[in-house]
N, C-alpha and C positions, 0 to 999 in steps of 0.2 A: 622356468616356471613364469607366468604372468604376474605383474603385480594385480593385487585383490583391488586395491583402492587405489580413485586415479588422484592426482595432484590437484592445487587448488589453481593452477591455472587455466588444467584441462576443464576445470568446473565451468570455470568463470567464461569461456570460450562459452557457455551454451546459457546464458544467462545474459538480462539486459532490463535494466542499466547496470553496471556494476563500478565501484569506484576500486582505486589500488587497494584503501585501507582493509575494504569485503575479502579480497581475496586472501586467503589462510595457507598453509601447509597443503592442508589436506581435503578444504572445500573452500567452500566460499559462504561470505555471512548472507543472513538474508534479514531485512529490514522490516520491522511493523510497519503498515502502509494505513491500514484502518484496525478498530477493533468494535467488535458487534456483541449485544446482548440476545440471545435467544429469548423472544416471547411468547412463544408458542410451541407445543409439541409436536414433533414430528413423529415418523411413524417406517421403520422397517420392517416390510415383507419379505416372503418367499420370492417373489416374483417381481417387485417394484417396491421406492423408496418414494417417499416426502419429507424434503427438508422443513422444519420450523421456520415461522417467519424471522426477522430477527431485527434489531434496530443499530445502525450504528450509533456509536457514541460518539461524541465530540471532544477535541481535549480542552479542559479545564487549564486556562492559559495558554501554557507549552507541554503539555502532557496530559496524558488519557490518566485521570485519576481514579485507580481500580481499586474497590475489594473485594474482599472474597468471593470466591464462586468459581462460576465457569464462564469462558466467553471463545470467541470466535475471533483467530487473530488472522489479518490476511496478510500475505507478503507482497511487499511493493515490487520484487523483480518477476519479471517473466521467465518461465523453465524450460527447456525444451532437454528433456532426457534422451541421449543417442541411444542409437539401437547398439545393441551388445550391452548395455549399462542398465542398472536400477539404482534409484535415488532414495535417500534416506535424510531425512533431517532431524536434528538434535538441539537441544536446545543447549543457548550458553551458558553457561557457568554463571557469569553473574545474574541470570536471569533466577536460578537454580536458587543461589547467594542468597535471592530476595524474596524467599517462600514462593515461588513461582514454578511450573510446571508446563511444557509443551510438551502435549500428546500429539504425534502425527502419524499418518498412513505411508504403505511403501508408495514410492511414484514407478511405476513401470516404465519400461522401454518403450518410446514413442508420445508420450504425454508432453503436452503443453499447455502453459495457463501460468497463470499468477493462484497457487495453491493458498489453503488456509490451514493451520491448524490450532487445536483445543487448547486455550490457553486456561491453568487453573492457579487460582490465585488462591493461597492457603493466608496471606497475610498481605494487607493492605500495601501497595505499591505505586510509583509513576513510571509512566515508560513513555517517554518523549516518542513522535512521531519523526518515522525514519531511523530509529534507534536499533543497531542491529542485536537483533533477540535470537538467531536460532543460525548453524551452520548446515550447508547442505552439502555433503559428500554423496561421491558417486559411486557402485563399484560394478567392474565387471561380472556380466551374466549371462548364462545360457538362454536363450526363451524362444518360445514359437509364436508368432504374432508380436504385434504393438499397441499399445494402447489406444482404442476405439472406443471408450467408456462417455457416459453422462457428463461427464465432467472435463472431457477434453476442451480446451479451447477456456476453460474457465475466467472468468475476473478480466478478460484481456479486452481494453474498448477498441 
C-alpha cells in the first residue's frame, strides 16, 4: 500500500524558496509574505467571479498588527503541486493558540503560484513578515487532467 501523505523533504522539492527550518516531517512551513484587508465586495456567480479590491497592510515596526477581522494572507513560497498529488494547507498551531485561524482551499495537481489563505483574527495579534504561519502537505491522489484555472501562476513575478 502506498503512503497517503508525502514526506516534508518531498514537499520541499516543490517549493521555493525554503530553508531547512521550514521542512517538517510531513510537510513544509509556509511564511507570511503579505497581508491584505479586503476593501470592496466581491462576487461569486454561477459562471464567473470578481475578487473584491484589497489594500496591502504595511508592517507597524517589525510586525503586521492585526485587529479582529478577516484578512487575506499571501504566502512567501512559490508552490508547484506535482502530478499525482493534491496539496492541503493547515495553520500552524501557534497561530491557533493566538486566536487566529487560516482557511484555505484545495490545491489541485498542476497548480503553480504563491497562494493565499483567509486569515481570521479572533484576538489582536502581531505577525512578523516571513514568520511561519502554515504548513503545506501533499497527499497522493488520482486525478484527470491538471489545474488550468484562473489562479494558475498567481502572485508569481
